[in-house]
C-alpha positions as CSV (number, residue, x, y, z in Angstrom):
1,X,26.2,16.2,-46.3
2,X,22.5,16.8,-47.0
3,X,21.8,13.1,-46.2
4,X,23.7,13.3,-42.9
5,X,21.8,16.5,-42.0
6,X,18.4,14.8,-42.7
7,X,19.3,11.8,-40.5
8,X,20.4,14.1,-37.8
9,X,17.1,16.0,-37.9
10,X,15.1,12.8,-37.8
11,X,17.1,11.6,-34.8
12,X,16.6,15.0,-33.0
13,X,12.9,14.9,-33.8
14,X,12.6,11.4,-32.4
15,X,14.4,12.4,-29.2
16,X,12.2,15.5,-28.8
17,X,8.9,13.7,-29.2
18,X,10.0,10.7,-27.0
19,X,10.2,12.9,-23.9
20,X,6.5,14.0,-23.7
21,X,5.4,10.5,-24.5
22,X,7.2,9.1,-21.5
23,X,5.9,11.9,-19.3
24,X,2.3,11.2,-20.4
25,X,2.7,7.5,-19.5
26,X,4.0,8.2,-16.0
27,X,1.1,7.6,-13.6
28,X,-0.3,9.9,-11.0
29,X,-0.9,7.4,-8.1
30,X,-0.2,9.7,-5.2
31,X,-1.6,8.9,-1.8
32,X,-1.6,10.7,1.6
33,X,-4.0,9.2,4.1
34,X,-6.1,6.0,4.0
35,X,-7.3,3.0,5.9
36,X,-7.4,-0.7,5.5
37,X,-10.7,-2.4,4.6
38,X,-9.6,-5.4,6.6
39,X,-11.4,-8.6,7.7
40,X,-13.7,-8.6,4.6
41,X,-12.0,-10.2,1.6
42,X,-9.2,-11.3,3.9
43,X,-8.9,-12.9,7.4
44,X,-12.7,-13.5,7.5
45,X,-14.9,-16.6,7.4
46,X,-17.9,-14.5,6.2
47,X,-19.4,-15.7,2.9
48,X,-22.6,-15.3,1.0
49,X,-25.0,-12.5,2.2
50,X,-22.9,-11.5,5.2
51,X,-19.8,-10.9,3.1
52,X,-21.8,-9.1,0.4
53,X,-23.3,-6.7,3.0
54,X,-20.1,-6.1,5.0
55,X,-18.7,-3.3,2.9
56,X,-21.1,-1.3,0.7
57,X,-21.3,2.1,-1.0
58,X,-22.0,4.0,2.1
59,X,-18.7,2.9,3.5
60,X,-16.8,4.4,0.5
61,X,-19.0,7.6,0.7
62,X,-18.2,7.9,4.4
63,X,-14.4,7.6,3.9
64,X,-14.6,10.2,1.1
65,X,-16.6,12.6,3.3
66,X,-14.1,12.2,6.2
67,X,-11.2,13.2,3.9
68,X,-9.5,9.9,3.1
69,X,-8.0,9.8,-0.3
70,X,-7.4,6.0,-0.7
71,X,-8.0,2.6,0.8
72,X,-5.8,-0.5,1.1
73,X,-7.9,-3.6,0.3
74,X,-6.4,-6.8,1.6
75,X,-7.5,-10.0,-0.2
76,X,-6.7,-13.7,0.5
77,X,-6.0,-16.5,-1.9
78,X,-8.5,-18.8,-0.2
79,X,-11.3,-16.4,-0.9
80,X,-10.5,-16.0,-4.6
81,X,-9.3,-19.4,-5.6
82,X,-10.1,-22.9,-4.4
83,X,-7.4,-25.4,-3.6
84,X,-7.4,-26.5,-7.3
85,X,-6.7,-23.0,-8.4
86,X,-10.2,-22.4,-9.8
87,X,-11.7,-18.9,-9.4
88,X,-14.4,-18.3,-6.8
89,X,-16.6,-15.9,-8.7
90,X,-18.4,-14.0,-5.9
91,X,-15.2,-12.7,-4.4
92,X,-14.0,-11.4,-7.8
93,X,-17.3,-9.6,-8.3
94,X,-17.0,-8.0,-4.8
95,X,-13.5,-6.9,-5.7
96,X,-14.6,-5.3,-9.0
97,X,-17.6,-3.7,-7.3
98,X,-15.4,-2.2,-4.6
99,X,-13.0,-0.7,-7.1
100,X,-15.9,0.9,-9.0
101,X,-17.4,2.3,-5.8
102,X,-14.0,3.6,-4.7
103,X,-13.6,5.4,-8.1
104,X,-17.1,6.8,-7.8
105,X,-16.1,8.3,-4.4
106,X,-12.7,9.5,-5.5
107,X,-10.7,7.0,-3.5
108,X,-7.6,5.3,-4.9
109,X,-7.1,1.6,-4.1
110,X,-4.1,-0.5,-3.2
111,X,-5.1,-4.1,-3.9
112,X,-3.0,-6.1,-1.3
113,X,-2.6,-9.9,-1.7
114,X,-2.6,-10.4,2.1
115,X,-2.4,-14.2,2.7
116,X,-1.6,-17.0,0.3
117,X,-1.5,-20.7,0.9
118,X,2.3,-20.8,0.5
119,X,3.0,-17.9,2.9
120,X,1.2,-16.6,6.0
121,X,2.9,-13.8,7.9
122,X,1.9,-15.1,11.3
123,X,2.9,-18.8,10.7
124,X,6.2,-18.4,12.6
125,X,4.4,-17.1,15.7
126,X,1.9,-19.9,15.5
127,X,4.6,-22.6,15.3
128,X,3.8,-23.4,11.6
129,X,6.9,-21.9,10.0
130,X,7.1,-25.0,7.8
131,X,3.9,-23.9,6.1
132,X,5.8,-21.0,4.5
133,X,7.3,-22.7,1.4
134,X,7.2,-19.6,-0.8
135,X,10.9,-18.7,-0.6
136,X,12.1,-22.2,-1.2
137,X,9.6,-23.5,-3.8
138,X,9.9,-22.5,-7.5
139,X,6.3,-23.7,-8.0
140,X,5.0,-21.6,-5.1
141,X,6.7,-18.5,-6.6
142,X,5.2,-19.2,-10.1
143,X,1.8,-19.7,-8.5
144,X,2.1,-16.3,-6.9
145,X,3.0,-14.8,-10.3
146,X,0.1,-16.7,-11.9
147,X,-2.3,-15.3,-9.3
148,X,-1.2,-11.8,-10.2
149,X,-1.5,-12.5,-13.9
150,X,-5.2,-13.4,-13.3
151,X,-5.7,-10.4,-11.1
152,X,-4.1,-8.2,-13.8
153,X,-6.4,-9.7,-16.4
154,X,-9.3,-8.3,-14.4
155,X,-7.8,-5.1,-13.0
156,X,-5.7,-3.8,-15.9
157,X,-8.6,-1.8,-17.2
158,X,-8.5,0.5,-14.2
159,X,-6.4,3.6,-14.5
160,X,-2.8,3.5,-13.3
161,X,-3.8,6.7,-11.5
162,X,-6.4,5.0,-9.4
163,X,-5.4,1.4,-8.6
164,X,-2.0,0.0,-7.4
165,X,-0.9,-3.6,-6.7
166,X,0.8,-4.8,-3.4
167,X,1.9,-8.2,-4.6
168,X,2.5,-9.6,-1.1
169,X,1.9,-8.6,2.5
170,X,4.5,-8.9,5.3
171,X,7.1,-11.2,3.8
172,X,8.9,-13.4,6.4
173,X,11.9,-14.8,4.6
174,X,14.7,-16.4,6.7
175,X,17.2,-14.5,4.6
176,X,16.7,-11.0,3.3
177,X,18.1,-11.8,-0.1
178,X,15.4,-14.4,-0.6
179,X,12.9,-11.6,-0.5
180,X,15.0,-9.4,-2.8
181,X,15.2,-12.1,-5.4
182,X,11.4,-12.7,-5.3
183,X,10.8,-8.9,-5.6
184,X,12.9,-8.9,-8.8
185,X,11.1,-12.0,-10.2
186,X,7.6,-10.7,-9.6
187,X,8.5,-7.2,-10.7
188,X,9.8,-8.5,-14.0
189,X,6.7,-10.6,-14.6
190,X,4.3,-7.8,-13.8
191,X,6.2,-5.2,-15.8
192,X,5.7,-7.3,-18.9
193,X,2.0,-7.1,-18.4
194,X,1.6,-3.6,-17.0
195,X,4.7,-1.4,-17.5
196,X,3.3,1.6,-15.7
197,X,1.2,0.2,-12.8
198,X,2.3,1.3,-9.4
199,X,3.6,-1.6,-7.3
200,X,3.8,-1.4,-3.5
201,X,6.8,-3.2,-2.1
202,X,7.5,-3.8,1.6
203,X,10.5,-4.8,3.5
204,X,11.3,-8.3,4.9
205,X,10.2,-9.5,8.3
206,X,6.7,-8.2,8.5
207,X,7.6,-5.0,6.6
208,X,9.6,-3.8,9.6
209,X,11.6,-0.5,9.4
210,X,14.8,-2.1,10.7
211,X,15.0,-4.4,7.6
212,X,14.9,-1.6,5.1
213,X,18.7,-1.4,5.0
214,X,18.7,-4.9,3.4
215,X,16.0,-4.1,0.9
216,X,16.7,-3.9,-2.9
217,X,14.3,-2.9,-5.6
218,X,14.7,-2.5,-9.3
219,X,16.6,0.7,-10.1
220,X,14.9,3.5,-12.1
221,X,11.3,2.4,-11.7
222,X,9.6,5.4,-10.3
223,X,6.2,3.7,-10.2
224,X,7.0,1.9,-7.0
225,X,5.9,2.9,-3.5
226,X,7.9,1.5,-0.6
227,X,5.9,0.3,2.4
228,X,6.5,-0.5,6.0
229,X,4.3,-1.4,8.9
230,X,4.6,0.0,12.4
231,X,3.0,-1.1,15.7
232,X,5.8,-0.2,18.1
233,X,5.9,-0.3,21.0
234,X,3.7,-3.4,20.9
235,X,3.3,-3.5,24.6
236,X,1.2,-0.4,24.0
237,X,-0.5,-1.0,20.7
238,X,-1.3,-4.6,21.4
239,X,-2.0,-4.3,25.2
240,X,-4.5,-7.1,26.0
241,X,-4.3,-8.7,22.5
242,X,-4.9,-12.4,23.0
243,X,-3.0,-13.5,19.9
244,X,0.4,-12.2,20.9
245,X,2.6,-13.0,24.0
246,X,3.0,-9.3,24.9
247,X,-0.7,-9.0,25.1
248,X,-0.6,-11.0,28.4
249,X,1.0,-8.1,30.2
250,X,-1.4,-6.6,32.7
251,X,0.7,-3.9,34.4
252,X,0.9,-0.2,33.9
253,X,2.1,1.7,30.8
254,X,3.4,5.2,30.4
255,X,3.5,7.1,27.1
256,X,5.5,9.2,26.4
257,X,8.2,8.2,28.8
258,X,9.6,5.0,30.2
259,X,7.0,2.6,28.8
260,X,7.3,0.0,31.5
261,X,8.8,1.2,34.7
262,X,11.4,-0.9,36.5
263,X,9.0,-1.3,39.4
264,X,6.2,-2.6,37.1
265,X,8.7,-4.9,35.3
266,X,9.8,-6.5,38.6
267,X,6.2,-6.8,39.7
268,X,5.3,-8.8,36.6
269,X,5.4,-12.6,36.5
270,X,8.9,-14.0,35.8
271,X,7.8,-15.7,32.6
272,X,6.5,-12.3,31.3
273,X,9.8,-10.4,31.8
274,X,11.6,-11.6,28.6
275,X,8.7,-10.1,26.6
276,X,9.0,-6.8,28.5
277,X,12.8,-6.4,28.3
278,X,12.8,-4.1,25.3
279,X,10.0,-1.9,26.7
280,X,11.8,-0.8,29.9
281,X,13.1,2.3,28.2
282,X,12.1,5.6,26.8
283,X,9.3,5.6,24.1
284,X,8.3,8.9,22.5
285,X,8.2,10.8,19.2
286,X,12.0,10.9,19.0
287,X,12.1,7.1,19.2
288,X,9.6,6.8,16.4
289,X,11.7,9.1,14.3
290,X,14.7,7.0,15.0
291,X,12.9,3.8,14.0
292,X,11.8,5.4,10.7
293,X,15.3,6.6,9.7
294,X,16.3,3.6,7.5
295,X,13.0,3.6,5.7
296,X,13.1,7.3,4.9
297,X,16.8,6.9,3.7
298,X,16.0,4.0,1.4
299,X,13.0,5.7,-0.1
300,X,15.1,8.9,-0.7
301,X,17.8,6.7,-2.3
302,X,15.4,5.3,-4.9
303,X,13.5,8.5,-5.3
304,X,10.1,6.9,-4.6
305,X,7.2,7.5,-2.2
306,X,7.2,6.0,1.3
307,X,4.1,4.6,2.8
308,X,3.1,3.2,6.2
309,X,0.6,0.5,5.2
310,X,-0.4,-0.5,8.7
311,X,-0.4,1.1,12.0
312,X,-2.9,1.5,14.9
313,X,-3.8,0.6,18.4
314,X,-5.9,-2.3,19.7
315,X,-9.4,-1.1,20.7
316,X,-9.2,-2.0,24.5
317,X,-6.0,0.0,25.0
318,X,-6.4,3.1,27.3
319,X,-7.6,5.8,24.9
320,X,-5.5,8.6,26.3
321,X,-2.3,6.6,25.8
322,X,-3.6,5.6,22.3
323,X,-4.3,9.2,21.3
324,X,-0.8,10.4,22.5
325,X,0.9,7.7,20.5
326,X,-1.3,8.4,17.4
327,X,-0.6,12.1,17.6
328,X,3.2,11.4,17.6
329,X,2.9,9.0,14.7
330,X,0.9,11.6,12.7
331,X,3.5,14.3,13.4
332,X,6.3,12.1,12.2
333,X,4.4,11.2,9.1
334,X,3.9,14.9,8.4
335,X,7.5,15.7,9.0
336,X,8.8,13.1,6.6
337,X,5.9,13.3,4.1
338,X,5.0,9.6,4.7
339,X,1.6,8.4,3.4
340,X,-0.3,6.2,5.8
341,X,-3.2,3.7,6.1
342,X,-4.6,2.9,9.5
343,X,-5.2,-0.6,10.6
344,X,-8.1,-0.4,10.3
345,X,-11.6,0.8,9.3
346,X,-14.1,-1.3,11.2
347,X,-12.4,-4.2,13.0
348,X,-10.7,-4.4,16.4
349,X,-8.2,-1.6,15.7
350,X,-10.8,0.6,13.9
351,X,-12.9,3.7,14.4
352,X,-16.2,2.5,12.8
353,X,-18.7,0.0,14.3
354,X,-20.2,-1.8,11.3
355,X,-22.7,-3.7,13.4
356,X,-24.2,-0.6,15.1
357,X,-23.5,1.6,12.1
358,X,-21.9,4.4,14.2
359,X,-18.5,5.7,15.2
360,X,-17.0,3.7,18.0
361,X,-14.1,6.1,18.4
362,X,-15.0,9.6,17.3
363,X,-12.0,11.3,19.0
364,X,-9.7,9.0,17.0
365,X,-11.1,9.9,13.7
366,X,-11.0,13.6,14.5
367,X,-7.4,13.2,15.4
368,X,-6.6,11.4,12.2
369,X,-8.3,13.9,10.1
370,X,-6.5,16.8,11.7
371,X,-3.3,15.7,9.9
372,X,-2.1,14.9,6.4
373,X,-4.1,17.4,4.5
């Protein structure tokens, strides 16, 4: 009897002390409003001095003073590894320096592996879908994991409260289950290395909201943030954008309201009309709420934070239309407690002019900072 009592007490003590240990290990990577430091270590041909000077401490200090609490930092495989898989030292040093500066200025960081050689989110639109071998090649998947092992070796010393990993940007798998299986594979590999690191995971097909109903993530892992990207309606957000078919539309837009009127639709070139079909309808805050519904539902199901990792309006777009759409987006983010990161800081969707060292859209930054406090 005494022996049983002693065993029972030991077990109870073990259970009691196990609870606070788990609580202490849970991280505190909470985010609210941020921006993408794009076209620097990703989607850029700058190297050497130009790349070193592109983002510096004053940029992090500026973001802190404005009221941002985090940045999303896209990086590309081609900048960090050569074609033989050897590390390219300067990019790694810039990454480490940026994390140190972000920490100094009280900004959390999401390190986002944006483009890899086996997968490019825009390959389909450029007629190069055969370049995306990631979802059909075991070697390409292992290469992705190995890249994250190397990143982890360098970044694991940073607090789980300050740095998160987004292990791939805008997956474009033909079948949603292909992406779900890769999520499970990469998640398992990273959890062996870093059990508590926050992982940011997006939905298939460019992290669209409509594919969230097909998304599966590991159950019970609360150190996951679910991510979507939103640029709808693209006839507005990408008006005049040279790289997308809808950018060729030159007619009038209305927001909120019927985005493209029937009259403007019929006045457009016939070959443009198929691109405009889905925009001859009502677009407003209610439509945005409707589009977000599945993403909010899935995040609630798993009990994890929801995050819009990219959203914004192309710089040449009429500013009044841009501000109205931005205001509605911010209102919906507030309503559903969705964290956000604008696309972007200083490129063609941004608010800062890095060349002239001044704000190129002061009303936009004032609007952004009026929300999400």
